[in-house]
All heavy atoms as a GROMACS GRO file, in nm:
protein
  579
    1MET      N    1  -1.242  -0.548   5.332
    1MET     CA    2  -1.342  -0.447   5.356
    1MET      C    3  -1.391  -0.464   5.500
    1MET      O    4  -1.403  -0.577   5.549
    1MET     CB    5  -1.456  -0.465   5.257
    1MET     CG    6  -1.568  -0.370   5.278
    1MET     SD    7  -1.695  -0.365   5.148
    1MET     CE    8  -1.723  -0.533   5.107
    2VAL      N    9  -1.418  -0.355   5.568
    2VAL     CA   10  -1.471  -0.359   5.704
    2VAL      C   11  -1.598  -0.277   5.710
    2VAL      O   12  -1.624  -0.192   5.626
    2VAL     CB   13  -1.370  -0.307   5.809
    2VAL    CG1   14  -1.247  -0.394   5.812
    2VAL    CG2   15  -1.333  -0.163   5.785
    3GLY      N   16  -1.678  -0.304   5.814
    3GLY     CA   17  -1.802  -0.231   5.828
    3GLY      C   18  -1.877  -0.271   5.953
    3GLY      O   19  -1.818  -0.302   6.055
    4LEU      N   20  -2.007  -0.275   5.940
    4LEU     CA   21  -2.097  -0.298   6.051
    4LEU      C   22  -2.185  -0.418   6.020
    4LEU      O   23  -2.238  -0.431   5.910
    4LEU     CB   24  -2.182  -0.172   6.070
    4LEU     CG   25  -2.270  -0.164   6.192
    4LEU    CD1   26  -2.186  -0.166   6.318
    4LEU    CD2   27  -2.351  -0.036   6.186
    5TYR      N   28  -2.200  -0.507   6.117
    5TYR     CA   29  -2.281  -0.627   6.101
    5TYR      C   30  -2.389  -0.623   6.208
    5TYR      O   31  -2.358  -0.617   6.327
    5TYR     CB   32  -2.193  -0.751   6.120
    5TYR     CG   33  -2.265  -0.882   6.129
    5TYR    CD1   34  -2.322  -0.939   6.017
    5TYR    CD2   35  -2.277  -0.948   6.250
    5TYR    CE1   36  -2.388  -1.060   6.023
    5TYR    CE2   37  -2.342  -1.070   6.258
    5TYR     CZ   38  -2.398  -1.125   6.145
    5TYR     OH   39  -2.463  -1.245   6.152
    6THR      N   40  -2.514  -0.623   6.167
    6THR     CA   41  -2.625  -0.622   6.262
    6THR      C   42  -2.656  -0.766   6.299
    6THR      O   43  -2.690  -0.848   6.214
    6THR     CB   44  -2.748  -0.553   6.204
    6THR    OG1   45  -2.712  -0.420   6.166
    6THR    CG2   46  -2.860  -0.548   6.304
    7LEU      N   47  -2.644  -0.796   6.427
    7LEU     CA   48  -2.668  -0.931   6.475
    7LEU      C   49  -2.816  -0.966   6.462
    7LEU      O   50  -2.902  -0.881   6.485
    7LEU     CB   51  -2.626  -0.943   6.621
    7LEU     CG   52  -2.478  -0.914   6.648
    7LEU    CD1   53  -2.452  -0.905   6.797
    7LEU    CD2   54  -2.392  -1.019   6.584
    8PRO      N   55  -2.847  -1.089   6.423
    8PRO     CA   56  -2.988  -1.128   6.409
    8PRO      C   57  -3.058  -1.136   6.544
    8PRO      O   58  -2.995  -1.161   6.647
    8PRO     CB   59  -2.980  -1.265   6.342
    8PRO     CG   60  -2.845  -1.317   6.373
    8PRO     CD   61  -2.756  -1.197   6.389
    9GLY      N   62  -3.187  -1.114   6.544
    9GLY     CA   63  -3.267  -1.127   6.665
    9GLY      C   64  -3.305  -0.994   6.726
    9GLY      O   65  -3.239  -0.893   6.706
   10VAL      N   66  -3.412  -0.996   6.802
   10VAL     CA   67  -3.464  -0.876   6.867
   10VAL      C   68  -3.369  -0.830   6.977
   10VAL      O   69  -3.323  -0.911   7.057
   10VAL     CB   70  -3.604  -0.904   6.925
   10VAL    CG1   71  -3.655  -0.783   7.001
   10VAL    CG2   72  -3.699  -0.944   6.814
   11GLY      N   73  -3.338  -0.702   6.982
   11GLY     CA   74  -3.256  -0.646   7.087
   11GLY      C   75  -3.107  -0.665   7.071
   11GLY      O   76  -3.030  -0.623   7.157
   12ASN      N   77  -3.064  -0.730   6.965
   12ASN     CA   78  -2.921  -0.751   6.945
   12ASN      C   79  -2.855  -0.624   6.892
   12ASN      O   80  -2.919  -0.540   6.831
   12ASN     CB   81  -2.895  -0.868   6.850
   12ASN     CG   82  -2.916  -1.000   6.919
   12ASN    OD1   83  -2.898  -1.012   7.039
   12ASN    ND2   84  -2.956  -1.100   6.844
   13ARG      N   85  -2.728  -0.611   6.918
   13ARG     CA   86  -2.652  -0.492   6.882
   13ARG      C   87  -2.575  -0.515   6.753
   13ARG      O   88  -2.557  -0.628   6.709
   13ARG     CB   89  -2.554  -0.459   6.995
   13ARG     CG   90  -2.615  -0.450   7.133
   13ARG     CD   91  -2.722  -0.342   7.146
   13ARG     NE   92  -2.674  -0.210   7.119
   13ARG     CZ   93  -2.624  -0.126   7.209
   13ARG    NH1   94  -2.617  -0.163   7.334
   13ARG    NH2   95  -2.583  -0.008   7.174
   14ALA      N   96  -2.524  -0.408   6.696
   14ALA     CA   97  -2.441  -0.417   6.577
   14ALA      C   98  -2.296  -0.439   6.618
   14ALA      O   99  -2.252  -0.390   6.722
   14ALA     CB  100  -2.454  -0.290   6.496
   15HIS      N  101  -2.224  -0.515   6.539
   15HIS     CA  102  -2.083  -0.543   6.566
   15HIS      C  103  -1.997  -0.505   6.447
   15HIS      O  104  -2.042  -0.508   6.332
   15HIS     CB  105  -2.062  -0.693   6.591
   15HIS     CG  106  -2.086  -0.734   6.731
   15HIS    ND1  107  -2.069  -0.862   6.773
   15HIS    CD2  108  -2.126  -0.664   6.840
   15HIS    CE1  109  -2.097  -0.871   6.903
   15HIS    NE2  110  -2.133  -0.752   6.944
   16ALA      N  111  -1.872  -0.476   6.477
   16ALA     CA  112  -1.773  -0.457   6.372
   16ALA      C  113  -1.762  -0.587   6.293
   16ALA      O  114  -1.780  -0.696   6.347
   16ALA     CB  115  -1.638  -0.422   6.434
   17SER      N  116  -1.734  -0.573   6.164
   17SER     CA  117  -1.719  -0.692   6.082
   17SER      C  118  -1.614  -0.669   5.975
   17SER      O  119  -1.579  -0.556   5.944
   17SER     CB  120  -1.852  -0.729   6.016
   17SER     OG  121  -1.891  -0.627   5.926
   18LYS      N  122  -1.565  -0.779   5.923
   18LYS     CA  123  -1.475  -0.774   5.808
   18LYS      C  124  -1.531  -0.867   5.701
   18LYS      O  125  -1.610  -0.957   5.731
   18LYS     CB  126  -1.333  -0.813   5.845
   18LYS     CG  127  -1.317  -0.958   5.885
   18LYS     CD  128  -1.172  -0.988   5.916
   18LYS     CE  129  -1.154  -1.136   5.952
   18LYS     NZ  130  -1.013  -1.168   5.974
   19TRP      N  131  -1.492  -0.844   5.578
   19TRP     CA  132  -1.536  -0.928   5.468
   19TRP      C  133  -1.419  -0.953   5.374
   19TRP      O  134  -1.341  -0.860   5.344
   19TRP     CB  135  -1.647  -0.859   5.388
   19TRP     CG  136  -1.693  -0.938   5.270
   19TRP    CD1  137  -1.794  -1.029   5.268
   19TRP    CD2  138  -1.638  -0.935   5.138
   19TRP    NE1  139  -1.806  -1.083   5.143
   19TRP    CE2  140  -1.710  -1.027   5.061
   19TRP    CE3  141  -1.534  -0.866   5.078
   19TRP    CZ2  142  -1.684  -1.050   4.926
   19TRP    CZ3  143  -1.506  -0.889   4.944
   19TRP    CH2  144  -1.581  -0.980   4.870
   20THR      N  145  -1.404  -1.076   5.334
   20THR     CA  146  -1.314  -1.110   5.225
   20THR      C  147  -1.388  -1.208   5.135
   20THR      O  148  -1.485  -1.272   5.177
   20THR     CB  149  -1.182  -1.177   5.273
   20THR    OG1  150  -1.213  -1.306   5.325
   20THR    CG2  151  -1.111  -1.092   5.377
   21GLN      N  152  -1.342  -1.220   5.014
   21GLN     CA  153  -1.405  -1.314   4.922
   21GLN      C  154  -1.392  -1.457   4.975
   21GLN      O  155  -1.484  -1.537   4.962
   21GLN     CB  156  -1.342  -1.304   4.784
   21GLN     CG  157  -1.415  -1.386   4.680
   21GLN     CD  158  -1.362  -1.360   4.540
   21GLN    OE1  159  -1.266  -1.287   4.520
   21GLN    NE2  160  -1.426  -1.420   4.442
   22ALA      N  161  -1.282  -1.487   5.040
   22ALA     CA  162  -1.259  -1.622   5.092
   22ALA      C  163  -1.346  -1.656   5.212
   22ALA      O  164  -1.391  -1.769   5.227
   22ALA     CB  165  -1.112  -1.639   5.130
   23THR      N  166  -1.371  -1.558   5.303
   23THR     CA  167  -1.442  -1.589   5.427
   23THR      C  168  -1.585  -1.538   5.431
   23THR      O  169  -1.663  -1.581   5.514
   23THR     CB  170  -1.370  -1.527   5.548
   23THR    OG1  171  -1.371  -1.385   5.535
   23THR    CG2  172  -1.228  -1.578   5.560
   24GLY      N  173  -1.619  -1.443   5.347
   24GLY     CA  174  -1.748  -1.376   5.358
   24GLY      C  175  -1.744  -1.283   5.479
   24GLY      O  176  -1.637  -1.240   5.522
   25VAL      N  177  -1.859  -1.253   5.537
   25VAL     CA  178  -1.866  -1.163   5.653
   25VAL      C  179  -1.824  -1.236   5.779
   25VAL      O  180  -1.871  -1.346   5.806
   25VAL     CB  181  -2.009  -1.106   5.670
   25VAL    CG1  182  -2.019  -1.021   5.796
   25VAL    CG2  183  -2.047  -1.024   5.549
   26VAL      N  184  -1.736  -1.172   5.857
   26VAL     CA  185  -1.690  -1.228   5.985
   26VAL      C  186  -1.720  -1.125   6.093
   26VAL      O  187  -1.678  -1.009   6.083
   26VAL     CB  188  -1.538  -1.259   5.983
   26VAL    CG1  189  -1.490  -1.303   6.119
   26VAL    CG2  190  -1.508  -1.364   5.877
   27ASP      N  191  -1.794  -1.165   6.195
   27ASP     CA  192  -1.826  -1.080   6.310
   27ASP      C  193  -1.702  -1.068   6.397
   27ASP      O  194  -1.648  -1.168   6.443
   27ASP     CB  195  -1.942  -1.143   6.387
   27ASP     CG  196  -1.986  -1.066   6.509
   27ASP    OD1  197  -1.926  -0.961   6.541
   27ASP    OD2  198  -2.082  -1.111   6.573
   28LEU      N  199  -1.655  -0.944   6.421
   28LEU     CA  200  -1.536  -0.923   6.504
   28LEU      C  201  -1.567  -0.917   6.653
   28LEU      O  202  -1.477  -0.917   6.735
   28LEU     CB  203  -1.464  -0.796   6.461
   28LEU     CG  204  -1.410  -0.798   6.318
   28LEU    CD1  205  -1.354  -0.662   6.280
   28LEU    CD2  206  -1.305  -0.906   6.303
   29GLY      N  207  -1.694  -0.909   6.688
   29GLY     CA  208  -1.731  -0.907   6.829
   29GLY      C  209  -1.714  -0.772   6.893
   29GLY      O  210  -1.687  -0.672   6.827
   30GLY      N  211  -1.730  -0.769   7.024
   30GLY     CA  212  -1.720  -0.645   7.098
   30GLY      C  213  -1.641  -0.663   7.226
   30GLY      O  214  -1.580  -0.768   7.249
   31CYS      N  215  -1.647  -0.563   7.309
   31CYS     CA  216  -1.572  -0.561   7.435
   31CYS      C  217  -1.637  -0.654   7.538
   31CYS      O  218  -1.569  -0.714   7.618
   31CYS     CB  219  -1.570  -0.417   7.486
   31CYS     SG  220  -1.467  -0.388   7.626
   32ALA      N  221  -1.768  -0.664   7.536
   32ALA     CA  222  -1.842  -0.747   7.630
   32ALA      C  223  -1.969  -0.798   7.562
   32ALA      O  224  -2.011  -0.744   7.461
   32ALA     CB  225  -1.878  -0.667   7.755
   33THR      N  226  -2.029  -0.900   7.618
   33THR     CA  227  -2.151  -0.956   7.563
   33THR      C  228  -2.258  -0.848   7.552
   33THR      O  229  -2.275  -0.766   7.641
   33THR     CB  230  -2.202  -1.070   7.654
   33THR    OG1  231  -2.098  -1.166   7.665
   33THR    CG2  232  -2.327  -1.135   7.597
   34ASN      N  233  -2.328  -0.847   7.442
   34ASN     CA  234  -2.438  -0.754   7.414
   34ASN      C  235  -2.394  -0.609   7.403
   34ASN      O  236  -2.475  -0.519   7.418
   34ASN     CB  237  -2.550  -0.767   7.517
   34ASN     CG  238  -2.616  -0.903   7.512
   34ASN    OD1  239  -2.629  -0.962   7.405
   34ASN    ND2  240  -2.655  -0.953   7.626
   35GLN      N  241  -2.266  -0.584   7.380
   35GLN     CA  242  -2.218  -0.447   7.357
   35GLN      C  243  -2.184  -0.431   7.210
   35GLN      O  244  -2.136  -0.524   7.145
   35GLN     CB  245  -2.095  -0.418   7.443
   35GLN     CG  246  -2.121  -0.427   7.592
   35GLN     CD  247  -2.236  -0.341   7.640
   35GLN    OE1  248  -2.334  -0.393   7.691
   35GLN    NE2  249  -2.227  -0.212   7.622
   36ALA      N  250  -2.207  -0.312   7.159
   36ALA     CA  251  -2.186  -0.285   7.017
   36ALA      C  252  -2.039  -0.254   6.988
   36ALA      O  253  -1.961  -0.222   7.078
   36ALA     CB  254  -2.273  -0.166   6.975
   37SER      N  255  -2.004  -0.264   6.861
   37SER     CA  256  -1.871  -0.225   6.815
   37SER      C  257  -1.883  -0.176   6.671
   37SER      O  258  -1.983  -0.202   6.603
   37SER     CB  259  -1.773  -0.342   6.824
   37SER     OG  260  -1.817  -0.451   6.745
   38ARG      N  261  -1.783  -0.103   6.626
   38ARG     CA  262  -1.780  -0.048   6.491
   38ARG      C  263  -1.640  -0.061   6.435
   38ARG      O  264  -1.543  -0.038   6.505
   38ARG     CB  265  -1.815   0.102   6.490
   38ARG     CG  266  -1.944   0.139   6.558
   38ARG     CD  267  -2.063   0.107   6.469
   38ARG     NE  268  -2.188   0.156   6.526
   38ARG     CZ  269  -2.266   0.089   6.609
   38ARG    NH1  270  -2.230  -0.030   6.651
   38ARG    NH2  271  -2.378   0.139   6.653
   39ALA      N  272  -1.630  -0.095   6.307
   39ALA     CA  273  -1.501  -0.096   6.238
   39ALA      C  274  -1.499   0.020   6.140
   39ALA      O  275  -1.594   0.039   6.064
   39ALA     CB  276  -1.481  -0.227   6.163
   40ASN      N  277  -1.391   0.098   6.144
   40ASN     CA  278  -1.382   0.217   6.060
   40ASN      C  279  -1.269   0.213   5.959
   40ASN      O  280  -1.274   0.287   5.862
   40ASN     CB  281  -1.366   0.342   6.147
   40ASN     CG  282  -1.483   0.364   6.237
   40ASN    OD1  283  -1.477   0.330   6.354
   40ASN    ND2  284  -1.591   0.417   6.185
   41GLY      N  285  -1.166   0.135   5.982
   41GLY     CA  286  -1.053   0.134   5.890
   41GLY      C  287  -0.978   0.003   5.896
   41GLY      O  288  -0.990  -0.074   5.991
   42VAL      N  289  -0.901  -0.022   5.790
   42VAL     CA  290  -0.825  -0.147   5.780
   42VAL      C  291  -0.695  -0.119   5.707
   42VAL      O  292  -0.690  -0.034   5.618
   42VAL     CB  293  -0.909  -0.256   5.709
   42VAL    CG1  294  -0.946  -0.215   5.568
   42VAL    CG2  295  -0.840  -0.390   5.710
   43ASN      N  296  -0.588  -0.190   5.746
   43ASN     CA  297  -0.462  -0.171   5.675
   43ASN      C  298  -0.461  -0.252   5.546
   43ASN      O  299  -0.557  -0.322   5.514
   43ASN     CB  300  -0.342  -0.204   5.767
   43ASN     CG  301  -0.326  -0.351   5.795
   43ASN    OD1  302  -0.418  -0.430   5.777
   43ASN    ND2  303  -0.210  -0.390   5.842
   44HIS      N  304  -0.352  -0.245   5.472
   44HIS     CA  305  -0.345  -0.301   5.337
   44HIS      C  306  -0.366  -0.452   5.332
   44HIS      O  307  -0.421  -0.503   5.234
   44HIS     CB  308  -0.212  -0.264   5.271
   44HIS     CG  309  -0.094  -0.334   5.331
   44HIS    ND1  310  -0.040  -0.299   5.453
   44HIS    CD2  311  -0.023  -0.440   5.287
   44HIS    CE1  312   0.060  -0.379   5.481
   44HIS    NE2  313   0.074  -0.465   5.383
   45ASP      N  314  -0.326  -0.527   5.432
   45ASP     CA  315  -0.341  -0.673   5.426
   45ASP      C  316  -0.452  -0.727   5.518
   45ASP      O  317  -0.470  -0.847   5.528
   45ASP     CB  318  -0.209  -0.744   5.454
   45ASP     CG  319  -0.160  -0.731   5.597
   45ASP    OD1  320  -0.228  -0.664   5.679
   45ASP    OD2  321  -0.053  -0.786   5.627
   46GLY      N  322  -0.524  -0.637   5.585
   46GLY     CA  323  -0.634  -0.678   5.670
   46GLY      C  324  -0.596  -0.730   5.807
   46GLY      O  325  -0.681  -0.775   5.882
   47SER      N  326  -0.468  -0.721   5.842
   47SER     CA  327  -0.424  -0.774   5.972
   47SER      C  328  -0.456  -0.680   6.088
   47SER      O  329  -0.460  -0.723   6.203
   47SER     CB  330  -0.274  -0.805   5.970
   47SER     OG  331  -0.199  -0.688   5.947
   48VAL      N  332  -0.480  -0.551   6.059
   48VAL     CA  333  -0.516  -0.454   6.163
   48VAL      C  334  -0.641  -0.380   6.119
   48VAL      O  335  -0.646  -0.322   6.010
   48VAL     CB  336  -0.403  -0.352   6.189
   48VAL    CG1  337  -0.445  -0.250   6.294
   48VAL    CG2  338  -0.275  -0.423   6.232
   49ILE      N  339  -0.742  -0.386   6.204
   49ILE     CA  340  -0.870  -0.317   6.181
   49ILE      C  341  -0.891  -0.221   6.297
   49ILE      O  342  -0.873  -0.259   6.413
   49ILE     CB  343  -0.985  -0.418   6.171
   49ILE    CG1  344  -0.963  -0.511   6.051
   49ILE    CG2  345  -1.120  -0.347   6.163
   49ILE    CD1  346  -1.054  -0.631   6.047
   50THR      N  347  -0.926  -0.098   6.266
   50THR     CA  348  -0.947   0.002   6.372
   50THR      C  349  -1.094   0.036   6.384
   50THR      O  350  -1.171   0.024   6.289
   50THR     CB  351  -0.868   0.130   6.344
   50THR    OG1  352  -0.910   0.183   6.218
   50THR    CG2  353  -0.720   0.102   6.343
   51GLY      N  354  -1.134   0.078   6.504
   51GLY     CA  355  -1.272   0.115   6.526
   51GLY      C  356  -1.299   0.150   6.670
   51GLY      O  357  -1.212   0.202   6.740
   52TRP      N  358  -1.418   0.116   6.714
   52TRP     CA  359  -1.467   0.152   6.847
   52TRP      C  360  -1.542   0.036   6.908
   52TRP      O  361  -1.606  -0.041   6.836
   52TRP     CB  362  -1.562   0.272   6.837
   52TRP     CG  363  -1.497   0.392   6.780
   52TRP    CD1  364  -1.487   0.425   6.646
   52TRP    CD2  365  -1.431   0.495   6.851
   52TRP    NE1  366  -1.419   0.542   6.632
   52TRP    CE2  367  -1.383   0.587   6.756
   52TRP    CE3  368  -1.406   0.517   6.985
   52TRP    CZ2  369  -1.313   0.700   6.792
   52TRP    CZ3  370  -1.336   0.631   7.021
   52TRP    CH2  371  -1.290   0.720   6.926
   53VAL      N  372  -1.537   0.025   7.040
   53VAL     CA  373  -1.618  -0.074   7.113
   53VAL      C  374  -1.693  -0.003   7.226
   53VAL      O  375  -1.642   0.091   7.286
   53VAL     CB  376  -1.534  -0.191   7.170
   53VAL    CG1  377  -1.476  -0.275   7.059
   53VAL    CG2  378  -1.425  -0.142   7.262
   54GLU      N  379  -1.812  -0.049   7.252
   54GLU     CA  380  -1.895   0.003   7.361
   54GLU      C  381  -1.861  -0.074   7.487
   54GLU      O  382  -1.852  -0.197   7.486
   54GLU     CB  383  -2.042  -0.014   7.324
   54GLU     CG  384  -2.138   0.043   7.422
   54GLU     CD  385  -2.282   0.018   7.380
   54GLU    OE1  386  -2.310  -0.085   7.315
   54GLU    OE2  387  -2.365   0.101   7.413
   55THR      N  388  -1.843  -0.004   7.598
   55THR     CA  389  -1.814  -0.071   7.725
   55THR      C  390  -1.945  -0.111   7.794
   55THR      O  391  -2.052  -0.066   7.754
   55THR     CB  392  -1.732   0.021   7.818
   55THR    OG1  393  -1.812   0.132   7.854
   55THR    CG2  394  -1.604   0.066   7.752
   56PRO      N  395  -1.939  -0.195   7.897
   56PRO     CA  396  -2.061  -0.239   7.965
   56PRO      C  397  -2.147  -0.124   8.020
   56PRO      O  398  -2.268  -0.138   8.032
   56PRO     CB  399  -2.009  -0.328   8.078
   56PRO     CG  400  -1.882  -0.383   8.024
   56PRO     CD  401  -1.822  -0.269   7.945
   57THR      N  402  -2.085  -0.011   8.055
   57THR     CA  403  -2.163   0.102   8.106
   57THR      C  404  -2.196   0.204   7.998
   57THR      O  405  -2.256   0.306   8.027
   57THR     CB  406  -2.089   0.172   8.221
   57THR    OG1  407  -1.961   0.217   8.174
   57THR    CG2  408  -2.072   0.079   8.340
   58GLY      N  409  -2.156   0.178   7.874
   58GLY     CA  410  -2.198   0.261   7.764
   58GLY      C  411  -2.095   0.345   7.691
   58GLY      O  412  -2.106   0.360   7.571
   59PRO      N  413  -1.993   0.402   7.758
   59PRO     CA  414  -1.898   0.485   7.683
   59PRO      C  415  -1.826   0.405   7.574
   59PRO      O  416  -1.797   0.287   7.592
   59PRO     CB  417  -1.799   0.533   7.788
   59PRO     CG  418  -1.869   0.518   7.918
   59PRO     CD  419  -1.961   0.402   7.901
   60TRP      N  420  -1.796   0.470   7.465
   60TRP     CA  421  -1.723   0.407   7.356
   60TRP      C  422  -1.574   0.428   7.375
   60TRP      O  423  -1.531   0.532   7.422
   60TRP     CB  424  -1.768   0.467   7.223
   60TRP     CG  425  -1.904   0.422   7.184
   60TRP    CD1  426  -2.022   0.471   7.232
   60TRP    CD2  427  -1.937   0.319   7.094
   60TRP    NE1  428  -2.127   0.404   7.176
   60TRP    CE2  429  -2.077   0.311   7.089
   60TRP    CE3  430  -1.863   0.233   7.014
   60TRP    CZ2  431  -2.144   0.220   7.008
   60TRP    CZ3  432  -1.930   0.144   6.934
   60TRP    CH2  433  -2.069   0.137   6.931
   61ARG      N  434  -1.494   0.328   7.338
   61ARG     CA  435  -1.349   0.336   7.349
   61ARG      C  436  -1.285   0.300   7.216
   61ARG      O  437  -1.335   0.212   7.145
   61ARG     CB  438  -1.300   0.236   7.453
   61ARG     CG  439  -1.348   0.273   7.591
   61ARG     CD  440  -1.292   0.185   7.697
   61ARG     NE  441  -1.147   0.178   7.686
   61ARG     CZ  442  -1.077   0.079   7.737
   61ARG    NH1  443  -1.134  -0.019   7.802
   61ARG    NH2  444  -0.946   0.077   7.725
   62PRO      N  445  -1.174   0.366   7.181
   62PRO     CA  446  -1.104   0.330   7.057
   62PRO      C  447  -1.044   0.190   7.072
   62PRO      O  448  -1.000   0.151   7.180
   62PRO     CB  449  -0.996   0.437   7.045
   62PRO     CG  450  -0.975   0.488   7.183
   62PRO     CD  451  -1.107   0.474   7.254
   63ALA      N  452  -1.046   0.117   6.961
   63ALA     CA  453  -0.998  -0.020   6.965
   63ALA      C  454  -0.937  -0.059   6.831
   63ALA      O  455  -0.957   0.008   6.730
   63ALA     CB  456  -1.114  -0.115   6.998
   64ALA      N  457  -0.866  -0.169   6.833
   64ALA     CA  458  -0.812  -0.229   6.711
   64ALA      C  459  -0.826  -0.380   6.724
   64ALA      O  460  -0.821  -0.435   6.834
   64ALA     CB  461  -0.667  -0.191   6.691
   65TRP      N  462  -0.846  -0.445   6.613
   65TRP     CA  463  -0.842  -0.590   6.607
   65TRP      C  464  -0.713  -0.623   6.532
   65TRP      O  465  -0.699  -0.590   6.414
   65TRP     CB  466  -0.964  -0.646   6.534
   65TRP     CG  467  -1.090  -0.633   6.611
   65TRP    CD1  468  -1.148  -0.728   6.691
   65TRP    CD2  469  -1.177  -0.518   6.619
   65TRP    NE1  470  -1.263  -0.680   6.747
   65TRP    CE2  471  -1.284  -0.552   6.704
   65TRP    CE3  472  -1.176  -0.392   6.562
   65TRP    CZ2  473  -1.387  -0.463   6.733
   65TRP    CZ3  474  -1.277  -0.303   6.591
   65TRP    CH2  475  -1.382  -0.340   6.676
   66VAL      N  476  -0.619  -0.682   6.602
   66VAL     CA  477  -0.489  -0.714   6.544
   66VAL      C  478  -0.484  -0.865   6.523
   66VAL      O  479  -0.490  -0.941   6.620
   66VAL     CB  480  -0.373  -0.666   6.635
   66VAL    CG1  481  -0.239  -0.701   6.574
   66VAL    CG2  482  -0.384  -0.516   6.660
   67ASN      N  483  -0.479  -0.904   6.399
   67ASN     CA  484  -0.484  -1.047   6.363
   67ASN      C  485  -0.602  -1.116   6.430
   67ASN      O  486  -0.592  -1.228   6.480
   67ASN     CB  487  -0.353  -1.117   6.398
   67ASN     CG  488  -0.239  -1.066   6.313
   67ASN    OD1  489  -0.252  -1.051   6.192
   67ASN    ND2  490  -0.128  -1.035   6.376
   68GLY      N  491  -0.716  -1.046   6.438
   68GLY     CA  492  -0.839  -1.101   6.492
   68GLY      C  493  -0.860  -1.085   6.641
   68GLY      O  494  -0.967  -1.114   6.692
   69SER      N  495  -0.759  -1.038   6.714
   69SER     CA  496  -0.771  -1.020   6.859
   69SER      C  497  -0.798  -0.874   6.893
   69SER      O  498  -0.728  -0.784   6.844
   69SER     CB  499  -0.643  -1.063   6.929
   69SER     OG  500  -0.622  -1.202   6.912
   70LEU      N  501  -0.896  -0.850   6.978
   70LEU     CA  502  -0.934  -0.715   7.018
   70LEU      C  503  -0.827  -0.655   7.110
   70LEU      O  504  -0.786  -0.718   7.207
   70LEU     CB  505  -1.068  -0.718   7.091
   70LEU     CG  506  -1.119  -0.585   7.146
   70LEU    CD1  507  -1.143  -0.485   7.034
   70LEU    CD2  508  -1.247  -0.607   7.225
   71VAL      N  509  -0.785  -0.533   7.078
   71VAL     CA  510  -0.688  -0.459   7.159
   71VAL      C  511  -0.752  -0.324   7.191
   71VAL      O  512  -0.788  -0.249   7.100
   71VAL     CB  513  -0.556  -0.436   7.081
   71VAL    CG1  514  -0.461  -0.351   7.165
   71VAL    CG2  515  -0.494  -0.567   7.041
   72LEU      N  516  -0.770  -0.296   7.320
   72LEU     CA  517  -0.823  -0.166   7.361
   72LEU      C  518  -0.712  -0.063   7.357
   72LEU      O  519  -0.601  -0.089   7.404
   72LEU     CB  520  -0.886  -0.175   7.499
   72LEU     CG  521  -1.000  -0.276   7.509
   72LEU    CD1  522  -1.048  -0.286   7.653
   72LEU    CD2  523  -1.114  -0.237   7.416
   73LEU      N  524  -0.739   0.055   7.303
   73LEU     CA  525  -0.634   0.155   7.283
   73LEU      C  526  -0.627   0.260   7.392
   73LEU      O  527  -0.559   0.360   7.378
   73LEU     CB  528  -0.654   0.222   7.146
   73LEU     CG  529  -0.650   0.125   7.028
   73LEU    CD1  530  -0.673   0.200   6.898
   73LEU    CD2  531  -0.519   0.049   7.024
   74THR      N  532  -0.697   0.237   7.501
   74THR     CA  533  -0.688   0.324   7.620
   74THR      C  534  -0.670   0.234   7.742
   74THR      O  535  -0.702   0.116   7.736
   74THR     CB  536  -0.815   0.410   7.638
   74THR    OG1  537  -0.928   0.325   7.645
   74THR    CG2  538  -0.831   0.509   7.524
   75ASP      N  539  -0.622   0.291   7.851
   75ASP     CA  540  -0.592   0.209   7.968
   75ASP      C  541  -0.699   0.216   8.077
   75ASP      O  542  -0.674   0.181   8.190
   75ASP     CB  543  -0.456   0.245   8.026
   75ASP     CG  544  -0.449   0.390   8.070
   75ASP    OD1  545  -0.546   0.464   8.055
   75ASP    OD2  546  -0.344   0.429   8.124
   76TYR      N  547  -0.818   0.263   8.044
   76TYR     CA  548  -0.926   0.264   8.141
   76TYR      C  549  -1.042   0.182   8.089
   76TYR      O  550  -1.058   0.163   7.969
   76TYR     CB  551  -0.972   0.408   8.171
   76TYR     CG  552  -1.030   0.480   8.052
   76TYR    CD1  553  -1.166   0.471   8.022
   76TYR    CD2  554  -0.950   0.556   7.967
   76TYR    CE1  555  -1.220   0.534   7.914
   76TYR    CE2  556  -1.004   0.619   7.857
   76TYR     CZ  557  -1.138   0.609   7.831
   76TYR     OH  558  -1.192   0.670   7.722
   77TYR      N  559  -1.120   0.130   8.181
   77TYR     CA  560  -1.234   0.047   8.145
   77TYR      C  561  -1.352   0.090   8.231
   77TYR      O  562  -1.347   0.080   8.354
   77TYR     CB  563  -1.202  -0.100   8.172
   77TYR     CG  564  -1.307  -0.194   8.122
   77TYR    CD1  565  -1.308  -0.233   7.990
   77TYR    CD2  566  -1.405  -0.244   8.206
   77TYR    CE1  567  -1.404  -0.320   7.941
   77TYR    CE2  568  -1.501  -0.330   8.159
   77TYR     CZ  569  -1.500  -0.369   8.026
   77TYR     OH  570  -1.595  -0.454   7.978
   78GLU      N  571  -1.453   0.143   8.168
   78GLU     CA  572  -1.573   0.188   8.242
   78GLU      C  573  -1.690   0.103   8.204
   78GLU      O  574  -1.703   0.057   8.097
   78GLU     CB  575  -1.602   0.333   8.209
   78GLU     CG  576  -1.496   0.424   8.258
   78GLU     CD  577  -1.528   0.571   8.229
   78GLU    OE1  578  -1.643   0.601   8.196
   78GLU    OE2  579  -1.438   0.650   8.237
   0.00000   0.00000   0.00000
C-alpha cells in the first residue's frame, strides 16, 4: 500500500510512503530536503511506486521509486 506520510514537527512537509505488514510505514523521501512528495500507485510486488516530488523552487515533477531509489521522470530540474 502507498500513500502520504506527514512528517512530525512544526513546518515539516508530507512525504510519499509505503506500508507492508513486515516493515510498517516507510518514508520514501523527496527530491530535496524539506520538499514534499506524494505516492499515487504501486505495481503488484511493490518494487515500483509512482507519484510526484516537489522541486526546491516549488514545481511538482513526476517520479518513481524503483526498488527504493527515486527516479525523476523528466529531464529538467527547477
